[in-house]
C-alpha positions in Angstrom: 39.1 59.0 -33.4 35.9 57.6 -34.5 34.3 57.9 -37.6 30.7 59.3 -37.9 28.0 57.2 -37.9 26.4 56.4 -41.3 22.5 57.2 -41.0 20.5 54.2 -42.0 19.1 53.5 -45.5 15.9 55.3 -44.9 13.8 52.3 -47.0 15.1 49.8 -44.7 13.5 51.1 -41.7 10.2 50.6 -40.9 7.0 53.0 -40.1 6.1 52.7 -36.1 2.4 51.9 -35.5 0.7 54.7 -33.4 -2.5 56.4 -33.2 -3.6 59.9 -33.0 -6.1 61.7 -31.2 -8.4 64.9 -32.3 -10.2 65.8 -28.9 -13.4 68.2 -30.1 -15.0 70.7 -27.5 -18.5 71.5 -27.3 -17.8 74.6 -29.7 -16.0 71.9 -32.3 -12.6 73.2 -31.6 -9.6 70.7 -31.2 -7.3 70.4 -28.3 -3.6 70.9 -29.3 -0.7 70.9 -27.0 2.6 72.4 -27.1 5.8 69.7 -27.0 7.6 70.4 -23.9 11.6 70.4 -24.1 11.6 71.9 -27.4 13.7 74.7 -27.6 12.5 77.7 -30.0 14.1 80.9 -31.2 12.7 84.1 -28.6 10.1 85.9 -30.3 9.8 83.0 -32.6 6.5 83.0 -34.8 3.5 80.6 -33.7 4.4 78.2 -36.7 7.9 77.4 -35.1 6.5 76.6 -32.0 5.4 72.5 -31.6 2.1 72.2 -31.4 0.5 69.0 -32.0 -2.4 66.4 -31.3 -2.3 64.1 -29.1 -0.2 60.9 -30.2 1.4 57.8 -29.5 2.9 54.2 -29.9 0.4 51.0 -30.0 1.3 48.2 -27.4 1.3 44.7 -28.0 -2.1 43.4 -28.1 -3.8 46.7 -27.7 -6.4 47.6 -30.3 -5.8 50.8 -32.0 -8.9 52.4 -30.6 -7.5 51.4 -27.0 -4.2 52.8 -27.8 -6.2 56.0 -28.5 -7.8 56.2 -25.4 -4.8 55.1 -23.2 -2.5 57.2 -24.8 -5.3 60.5 -24.6 -4.9 59.8 -20.6 -1.1 59.4 -20.6 -0.8 62.6 -22.5 -3.8 65.1 -21.3 -5.2 63.0 -18.1 -8.7 62.8 -20.1 -11.1 59.9 -19.7 -14.5 61.7 -20.1 -15.2 61.2 -23.9 -17.6 60.3 -26.6 -16.0 58.2 -29.7 -17.1 60.3 -32.9 -15.0 58.7 -36.0 -12.1 57.2 -37.3 -10.4 57.7 -40.2 -10.4 54.8 -42.4 -7.0 54.7 -43.7 -3.6 54.7 -42.0 -1.6 58.1 -42.7 2.2 58.1 -42.6 4.7 60.8 -42.0 8.8 60.4 -42.3 11.1 61.7 -40.1 13.7 64.3 -41.6 17.1 63.1 -42.8 18.6 64.7 -39.8 16.9 62.8 -37.5 16.8 59.4 -39.0 18.5 56.7 -37.1 18.1 59.3 -33.9 14.6 60.3 -33.4 11.9 57.1 -32.7 14.8 55.2 -31.1 16.7 55.1 -34.2 14.3 52.0 -35.1 11.8 53.9 -37.7 11.7 56.0 -40.7 8.6 57.8 -39.5 5.2 56.5 -37.9 2.0 55.5 -39.6 -1.1 56.5 -37.4 -4.8 55.3 -37.0 -6.7 58.8 -35.9 -9.8 58.7 -33.8 -11.9 62.1 -33.2 -13.5 61.9 -29.7 -15.5 64.8 -27.9 -14.7 65.9 -24.5 -17.9 65.1 -22.4 -16.3 66.3 -19.4 -15.1 69.9 -18.4 -11.8 71.6 -19.4 -10.6 71.5 -15.5 -10.2 67.5 -16.6 -7.7 68.4 -18.7 -3.9 68.3 -17.1 -0.9 68.2 -19.4 1.5 68.8 -16.6 0.9 66.0 -14.6 -0.8 63.6 -16.8 -2.4 60.5 -15.4 -2.7 61.7 -12.0 0.9 62.5 -12.1 1.8 58.8 -13.3 3.2 59.9 -16.7 5.9 62.1 -17.7 4.8 65.5 -19.0 4.5 65.7 -22.9 3.2 69.2 -23.1 4.0 72.3 -21.6 0.7 74.1 -22.5 -2.6 73.6 -24.5 -5.3 75.1 -25.6 -8.3 74.7 -28.1 -7.9 75.5 -32.0 -9.7 75.3 -34.9 -9.3 72.1 -37.0 -8.7 73.8 -40.2 -5.5 75.7 -38.9 -3.5 72.8 -37.5 -1.4 72.0 -40.8 0.2 75.7 -40.2 1.0 75.0 -36.4 2.5 71.6 -37.0 6.5 71.1 -37.5 6.9 70.8 -40.9 7.6 67.1 -41.9 4.3 66.4 -40.2 2.2 69.1 -42.2 1.3 66.7 -45.3 0.0 64.1 -42.7 -1.7 67.0 -40.6 -3.6 68.0 -44.0 -5.0 64.5 -44.7 -6.1 64.4 -41.1 -8.1 67.8 -41.1 -9.7 66.8 -44.6 -10.9 63.5 -42.9 -12.3 65.3 -40.2 -13.7 68.3 -41.8 -17.1 68.1 -41.2 -16.6 66.9 -37.7 -16.3 70.5 -35.8 -19.8 71.7 -37.3 -21.4 68.0 -36.1 -20.0 68.4 -32.5 -21.2 72.2 -32.4 -25.1 70.7 -33.4 -24.4 68.0 -30.6 -22.8 65.2 -32.0 
């Protein structure tokens, strides 16, 4: 009989360096994808559905901006973008206790992310979350939509809410700038 595994000490684990992408359309709305493979109860409220913006880890030797463009391609098939802004500070989130030692390959306590805003310069038809990167990468999302930036903290999983509030605050002026042609 094996003993239950003791969860790792949170303080001893590092944060995983990642990037996040706020992709805006011409109307100033932002892309969100619904995480694939996460079961939600039938009749679940919208806030129980796992929506998020694209994000992912940084590869060795890659700049944060290069990682953002790569992750956008790998998760959405989008390449037609124009850089708008980068948040100046890292944004952190911690995994819930139940996921510590399991999620993120069990090696991290959470993530620290550099966030970038891009404007989609192509057409919505470029977006393909079911066969991203021309089918080269596994799908991370099973659906997507455009959403108002200010709505995102209410749509994200609870443990990322504080991070998304900082992202929304940092990019708060961008929807109007994008609508004006930025």
